C-alpha positions in Angstrom: 14.9 88.4 -15.4 15.5 85.6 -13.0 12.4 86.5 -11.1 10.2 86.2 -14.2 11.7 82.9 -15.2 11.1 81.5 -11.6 7.5 82.7 -11.7 7.0 81.1 -15.1 8.5 77.7 -13.9 6.4 77.8 -10.8 3.3 78.4 -12.8 4.1 75.6 -15.2 4.8 73.2 -12.3 1.5 74.2 -10.6 -0.4 73.7 -13.9 1.3 70.3 -14.5 0.5 69.2 -10.9 -3.2 70.1 -11.5 -3.3 68.3 -14.8 -1.7 65.2 -13.4 -4.6 64.7 -11.1 -7.1 64.4 -14.1 -5.0 63.4 -17.1 -3.1 60.4 -18.2 0.7 60.4 -18.7 3.1 57.9 -20.2 6.9 57.5 -19.6 9.0 55.9 -22.3 12.1 54.1 -21.0 14.5 54.6 -23.9 12.3 52.8 -26.4 11.8 49.8 -24.0 8.7 49.1 -21.9 6.4 52.1 -21.4 4.8 53.0 -18.1 1.4 54.7 -18.2 -0.7 56.2 -15.4 -4.4 57.0 -15.9 -8.0 55.8 -15.8 -8.0 54.6 -19.5 -6.0 51.8 -21.0 -3.1 53.0 -23.3 -3.6 52.7 -27.0 -1.3 50.5 -29.1 0.6 49.0 -26.2 3.7 46.8 -26.7 4.3 43.5 -24.9 5.8 44.3 -21.4 4.2 47.7 -21.1 2.9 48.6 -17.6 -0.3 50.5 -16.9 -1.2 52.0 -13.5 -5.0 52.3 -13.6 -6.4 55.1 -11.6 -9.6 54.1 -9.8 -12.5 56.3 -8.8 -11.9 55.7 -5.1 -8.4 57.1 -5.4 -6.5 53.8 -5.4 -4.5 52.2 -8.2 -4.3 48.9 -9.9 -1.2 47.5 -11.8 -1.6 45.9 -15.2 0.9 44.6 -17.7 0.4 43.9 -21.5 1.1 40.2 -22.2 0.9 40.7 -26.0 -2.9 40.1 -26.2 -4.6 41.8 -23.2 -4.0 43.9 -20.1 -3.5 41.5 -17.2 -4.1 42.6 -13.6 -0.9 42.1 -11.6 -1.5 43.6 -8.2 -3.4 46.4 -6.5 -0.5 48.6 -5.8 -2.1 50.6 -3.0 -3.4 47.5 -1.1 -0.6 45.1 -1.8 2.6 47.0 -2.5 2.5 49.9 -0.1 4.0 47.7 2.6 5.7 44.4 2.8 3.7 41.4 3.6 4.9 38.0 5.0 2.9 34.9 4.8 3.8 31.5 6.3 3.6 28.7 3.8 4.5 25.3 5.0 8.0 25.5 6.6 9.1 28.7 4.8 7.9 32.3 4.5 6.6 34.1 1.4 7.4 37.8 1.3 5.6 40.4 -1.0 6.6 44.0 -1.3 9.2 46.5 -2.5 11.5 46.4 0.5 14.1 43.6 1.1 12.7 41.3 3.8 14.6 41.1 7.1 15.3 38.0 9.2 14.8 35.7 6.2 15.6 31.9 6.4 17.1 29.8 3.7 14.4 28.8 1.2 12.2 31.8 1.8 10.7 33.4 -1.3 10.3 37.2 -2.0 8.1 38.6 -4.8 8.9 42.2 -5.8 7.4 44.5 -8.3 9.6 44.8 -11.4 8.5 46.6 -14.6 11.2 44.8 -16.5 9.6 41.4 -15.9 7.0 39.9 -18.2 4.3 40.0 -15.6 5.7 42.9 -13.6 6.9 40.8 -10.7 10.3 39.4 -9.9 10.9 36.4 -7.7 13.8 36.0 -5.3 14.9 33.0 -3.2 17.0 33.4 0.0 20.2 31.3 -0.2 20.9 31.7 3.5 23.2 34.7 2.9 21.6 36.8 0.1 18.5 37.1 -2.1 19.0 35.4 -5.4 16.8 36.4 -8.3 15.1 33.6 -10.1 15.3 34.1 -13.9 12.7 32.4 -16.0 9.9 32.1 -13.4 7.3 33.0 -15.9 8.2 30.5 -18.5 9.1 27.0 -17.2 9.4 25.6 -20.8 13.1 26.7 -20.7 13.8 24.5 -17.7 15.3 21.4 -19.3 18.0 20.0 -17.0 19.5 20.2 -13.6 18.1 19.4 -10.1 15.2 21.1 -8.3 14.7 20.7 -4.6 10.9 20.6 -4.4 10.8 20.5 -0.6 10.0 24.2 -0.5 7.9 24.5 -3.6 4.1 24.9 -3.5 2.5 23.5 -6.6 -1.1 24.4 -7.5 -1.5 22.2 -10.5 0.8 19.4 -11.6 0.6 17.3 -14.7 2.5 14.2 -13.7 2.0 12.3 -16.9 5.7 12.4 -17.8 7.3 12.3 -14.3 9.9 9.6 -13.7 11.5 9.4 -10.4 14.0 7.3 -8.5 12.3 8.1 -5.2 8.9 9.7 -4.6 7.7 10.4 -1.1 3.9 10.1 -0.9 3.7 11.5 2.6 1.5 14.4 1.3 -0.5 12.8 -1.5 -4.1 13.5 -0.8 -7.3 13.0 -2.7 -7.7 11.9 -6.3 -6.8 8.5 -7.7 -3.6 6.6 -8.1 -3.2 3.9 -10.7 -1.1 1.3 -8.9 -0.7 -1.0 -11.9 3.0 0.1 -12.1 3.6 0.5 -8.4 5.7 -2.1 -6.5 4.8 -2.0 -2.8 7.4 -3.1 -0.3 5.4 -2.4 2.9 1.7 -1.8 3.0 -0.3 -0.7 6.1 -3.7 -2.3 5.6 -5.4 -0.7 8.6 -7.1 1.9 6.4 -7.9 -0.2 3.3 -11.4 0.5 2.1 -13.4 -1.0 -0.8 -13.8 -4.6 -2.0 -10.7 -5.9 -0.2 -11.9 -9.5 -0.6 -12.1 -9.1 -4.4 -8.6 -7.7 -4.4 -7.3 -10.7 -2.5 -9.2 -13.1 -4.7 -7.9 -11.5 -7.9 -4.3 -11.1 -6.9 -3.4 -13.8 -4.5 -3.5 -16.7 -6.9 0.2 -16.4 -7.5 2.3 -16.8 -10.5 1.2 -20.4 -11.1 -2.5 -20.0 -10.2 -1.9 -22.2 -7.1 -4.3 -20.5 -4.8 -8.1 -20.0 -5.3 -10.3 -18.1 -2.9 -14.1 -18.4 -3.1 -16.9 -17.6 -0.7 -17.0 -21.2 0.4 -13.3 -21.4 1.3 -9.8 -21.7 -0.2 -8.0 -24.3 -2.4 -4.3 -24.8 -2.7 -3.1 -26.8 -5.6 0.5 -28.2 -5.9 1.1 -30.7 -8.7 -1.2 -33.7 -8.4 -2.4 -32.7 -4.9 -5.2 -30.3 -4.1 -6.0 -29.3 -0.6 -9.3 -27.5 0.2 -10.3 -25.6 3.3 -14.1 -25.3 3.8 -16.8 -25.4 6.4 -16.2 -29.1 7.3 -12.5 -29.1 7.5 -9.6 -29.9 5.2 -10.2 -32.0 2.1 -7.6 -33.9 0.2 -7.8 -34.8 -3.5 -5.1 -36.7 -5.4 -5.1 -36.9 -9.2 -8.8 -36.2 -9.4 -9.7 -38.7 -6.6 -11.3 -37.4 -3.5 -9.4 -39.3 -0.8 -10.9 -37.9 2.4 -10.9 -35.1 4.9 -10.0 -34.2 8.5 -12.4 -32.1 10.3 -15.4 -31.7 12.5 -18.2 -34.3 12.6 -21.5 -35.0 14.4 -23.4 -38.1 15.1 -26.2 -39.1 12.8 -29.4 -37.9 14.3 -27.7 -35.8 17.0 -26.0 -32.6 15.9 -25.3 -31.7 19.5 -22.6 -34.4 19.7 -19.6 -32.8 18.0 -16.2 -34.4 17.5 -13.2 -34.5 15.2 -12.8 -37.3 12.7 -10.5 -38.7 10.1 -12.7 -39.6 7.2 -11.9 -41.8 4.2 -13.9 -41.0 1.1 -15.2 -43.6 -1.3 -12.3 -43.0 -3.6 -9.8 -43.8 -0.9 -8.4 -47.3 -0.4 -6.9 -47.2 3.1 -5.7 -44.9 5.9 -2.7 -45.4 8.2 -0.7 -44.1 11.1 3.0 -44.3 10.2 6.3 -43.2 11.7 9.8 -42.9 10.4 12.5 -44.9 12.2 14.5 -43.0 14.6 17.7 -41.6 13.0 16.5 -42.2 9.5 15.1 -38.8 8.3 15.4 -39.8 4.6 13.7 -43.2 5.0 10.1 -44.3 4.2 7.2 -44.1 6.7 6.6 -47.7 7.9 3.0 -48.3 8.9 2.3 -48.8 12.6 -1.4 -49.2 12.3 -3.5 -49.3 9.1 -7.0 -50.1 7.9 -7.5 -51.6 4.4 -10.6 -52.2 2.3 -11.5 -55.7 1.1 -9.9 -56.9 -2.1 -6.7 -54.8 -2.1 -3.7 -56.8 -3.4 -1.0 -57.8 -0.9 -3.0 -56.6 2.1 -5.2 -58.0 4.8 -8.6 -56.3 5.1 -9.4 -54.5 8.3 -7.1 -53.1 11.0 -3.5 -54.3 10.9 -1.2 -53.5 13.8 2.5 -53.7 12.9 3.9 -52.9 16.3 3.4 -53.9 20.0 -0.1 -53.2 21.4 -0.6 -52.7 25.1 -3.9 -52.6 26.9 -4.0 -51.1 30.4 -7.5 -52.3 31.0 -9.6 -55.4 30.3 -10.5 -56.2 26.8 -14.0 -57.0 25.8 -14.5 -58.8 22.5 -18.0 -58.9 21.2 -19.0 -61.5 18.6 -16.8 -64.4 17.4 -13.1 -64.6 17.7 -10.8 -66.5 15.4 -8.0 -68.0 17.5 -6.8 -70.5 14.8 -3.5 -68.7 14.5 -2.9 -68.8 18.2 -3.7 -72.5 18.4 -1.4 -73.3 15.5 1.4 -71.5 17.2 0.8 -73.4 20.5 0.8 -76.7 18.6 4.1 -75.9 17.0 5.9 -75.1 20.3 4.2 -78.1 21.9 5.7 -80.3 19.2 9.1 -78.9 20.1 8.7 -80.0 23.7 7.5 -76.8 25.2 5.0 -76.6 28.1 2.4 -73.8 28.4 1.3 -72.5 31.8 -2.0 -70.7 32.0 -2.9 -68.7 35.1 -6.3 -69.4 36.6 -6.3 -66.8 39.4 -4.3 -63.6 40.1 -4.0 -62.0 43.5 -4.1 -58.3 44.5 -0.4 -58.1 44.4 -0.4 -59.4 40.8 0.8 -62.8 42.1 -0.5 -65.9 40.4 -2.6 -67.9 42.8 -3.2 -71.0 40.7 -2.4 -72.2 37.1 -2.7 -75.2 34.9 -0.2 -76.9 32.5 -1.0 -77.5 28.9 
């Protein structure tokens, strides 16, 4: 009768309910991935099978068979009973079975899916809908196209084969960067640490090795000329000859008297003060005052003034004075009938009080 059938089905259902609390069960999905519930791992699993492991405390853990071993995917009771949202950078990561609400473009949603290799499906919010990401578990299949990495969190990245047109280093932290292939356009040196002086010494010599930096100073070489900056001043060498230097000096025996000097070294022959003629930028530098050593051809030893010399105060000449040139000049003009007038006194108003004729 119908009553006896109903009683039998109720009895079977009650028995099944009682057995489900203590025994394992397995559901086969049409020959595809199997789903098993129970405290013991299923025997002879196939890749992709799912096992809900029943724990002694009444909770459940989710495992999937990766082909070699059972891999823990998630604790279903603690992680999948309700949706979770976690802020990560400027986007939100959602975990759970229910479709997240109030999502923003770029947000990510992880949802349990027995058809996925690791039992979890990944979705990305396009701004209008959740789009499933296919192939999240195996990136070897990603061969071309563009990836916007502004919203990707990378745990470990092997950058050995990365080539990029533009790489923003705003968030590079820690580790080491081999800069042998990096061209730096702008460098903020406020935070440079390490042997900065050694870096400058090794890399500032230039393409033609024209600059050398040592502890004692710096040397700049251009052709036959070498200019050195050291503790004394600026030294000049020409074709291997040390010409001289401009710099600080002290008096012999009194270091407290300090001055600036133009010094001619023993390899130098003369020094001079010269000036180009006005309006002749391409011309030579005619000497206005010079000092020559003895024995130089076509020169007169000592100081030579090649321009007017004015003295605002009285001149004191110590030692002998050779006026033979002046007397010879006077004799010449005298022979031409000239008369020389020599003042013998000058008044306060620069008026000549008396004079003699020669």
